[in-house]
C-alpha positions as CSV (number, residue, x, y, z in Angstrom):
1,M,5.0,24.5,-1.6
2,D,6.8,21.4,-2.6
3,P,10.1,20.8,-1.8
4,L,10.9,19.1,-5.2
5,S,9.3,21.3,-7.0
6,V,11.0,24.4,-5.5
7,C,14.2,22.3,-6.0
8,L,13.5,21.4,-9.2
9,A,13.1,25.6,-10.0
10,V,16.4,26.3,-8.1
11,L,19.0,23.7,-10.5
12,G,16.2,24.9,-13.5
13,G,17.5,28.4,-12.6
14,A,21.4,27.6,-11.9
15,L,21.3,25.8,-16.2
16,V,19.3,29.0,-17.2
17,L,22.5,31.1,-15.9
18,A,25.1,29.0,-16.3
19,L,24.2,29.0,-19.6
20,V,23.5,32.6,-20.2
21,G,27.0,32.8,-18.8
22,A,28.2,30.5,-21.6
23,V,26.7,32.9,-24.4
24,V,27.9,36.0,-22.6
25,A,31.4,34.5,-22.0
26,R,32.7,33.7,-25.4
27,A,34.6,35.0,-27.6
28,P,33.3,37.3,-31.0
29,A,33.2,34.7,-34.1
30,A,34.1,37.4,-36.4
31,V,37.3,38.1,-35.1
32,V,40.0,37.7,-37.7
33,V,43.8,37.5,-36.9
34,R,45.4,38.9,-39.7
35,L,48.9,37.7,-40.1
36,P,52.4,40.0,-41.5
37,A,52.2,40.1,-45.4
38,G,55.8,37.3,-45.2
39,L,53.7,35.2,-42.7
40,R,52.2,32.5,-43.6
41,C,52.3,30.6,-39.3
42,A,53.2,31.0,-36.4
43,P,56.7,31.1,-35.9
44,R,58.2,27.1,-34.1
45,P,60.8,27.0,-31.5
46,D,64.4,25.3,-32.4
47,P,64.3,21.3,-32.3
48,N,65.9,20.0,-29.5
49,A,69.4,19.1,-29.5
50,P,70.9,15.7,-30.1
51,R,71.0,13.1,-27.6
52,A,74.6,12.6,-27.9
53,L,75.2,16.7,-27.8
54,L,73.2,16.7,-24.8
55,A,75.6,13.3,-23.2
56,R,78.9,15.2,-23.6
57,L,77.6,18.6,-22.4
58,A,76.6,16.7,-19.3
59,V,78.1,17.5,-16.6
60,L,76.7,15.3,-13.6
61,R,76.4,11.7,-14.6
62,I,75.0,8.8,-13.3
């Protein structure tokens, strides 16, 4: 056996296994996420406090 053909066969097999594994691990595309009736988008966290407020609340100042 030629070492080059063995190497190509091993690399080709690894590539095929990687591609098949990626297809199997992929999430199904038919899944539909349903939101509650009154909710159009996910709620977002509150924005950060203003910088002046944070400066007043700071205990240690450099």
